[in-house]
C-alpha positions in Angstrom: 13.9 -2.5 57.6 15.3 0.8 58.4 14.6 4.0 56.6 17.2 5.2 54.0 18.2 8.9 54.2 19.7 10.6 51.1 21.6 13.9 51.1 22.1 14.8 47.5 24.0 18.0 46.7 24.1 19.4 43.2 26.6 22.1 42.1 25.3 23.8 38.9 27.6 25.1 36.2 27.5 28.9 35.7 24.7 29.9 33.4 22.5 26.9 34.1 21.1 27.7 37.5 17.6 28.7 36.3 17.2 25.6 34.0 18.4 23.2 36.7 16.4 24.8 39.4 13.3 24.4 37.3 14.1 20.7 36.8 14.7 20.4 40.5 11.2 21.8 41.2 9.6 19.4 38.6 11.4 16.4 40.2 10.2 17.5 43.7 6.6 17.8 42.6 6.6 14.5 40.6 8.3 12.6 43.5 5.7 13.8 46.0 2.9 12.9 43.5 4.0 9.6 42.1 6.5 7.9 44.5 5.3 5.5 47.2 7.5 5.2 50.3 8.8 8.8 50.2 8.6 10.0 53.8 10.6 13.3 53.2 11.8 15.0 50.1 12.9 18.5 50.7 14.9 20.8 48.4 17.3 23.3 50.0 19.4 26.1 48.5 22.9 26.8 49.7 23.0 30.2 51.4 26.7 30.7 50.5 26.5 29.4 46.9 23.6 30.4 44.6 24.5 27.5 42.3 24.3 24.8 44.9 21.1 22.9 45.9 20.6 19.9 48.2 17.8 17.4 48.5 17.3 15.8 51.9 15.2 12.6 51.5 13.9 9.9 53.7 12.6 6.7 52.1 10.8 3.8 53.8 13.4 1.3 52.5 16.0 0.6 49.8 13.4 -1.1 47.5 11.2 1.9 47.3 14.2 4.2 46.8 15.3 1.9 44.0 11.8 2.1 42.4 12.0 6.0 42.6 15.4 5.9 40.7 13.7 3.9 37.8 10.7 6.2 37.4 10.4 8.3 34.2 10.4 11.6 36.1 13.7 10.7 37.8 15.4 9.4 34.7 14.2 12.5 32.7 15.7 14.7 35.4 19.0 13.0 35.3 19.2 13.2 31.5 18.3 16.8 31.4 20.8 18.1 34.0 23.8 15.8 33.3 25.7 18.3 31.2 24.6 21.3 33.3 26.2 20.3 36.6 29.7 20.6 38.0 29.4 18.1 40.8 26.9 15.7 42.3 27.4 14.2 45.7 25.0 11.6 47.0 25.3 10.3 50.6 23.1 7.3 51.4 22.6 7.1 55.2 21.0 4.9 57.8 20.2 6.2 61.3 22.3 4.7 64.0 20.4 3.4 67.0 22.0 4.6 70.2 
């Protein structure tokens, strides 16, 4: 099976940047600690928009990514930020062999 690459961009509503950023850091730490199959899980800030953050993730396969999405730390993160974000874009990618 091929690795799954996720590029998830979160645009935070004005006034919630610090709260959401703290939740992003908590998710980052918990994912590195508790999730099997996570090859890469990096958080980036947008240089042109202080309210925008992007995770770049690589997972061994879809099954392990799906398991991550069912973990308590992920579900808690989603519930906490849902009313504090303007936009969430998730691109699920697979590397093309050339």
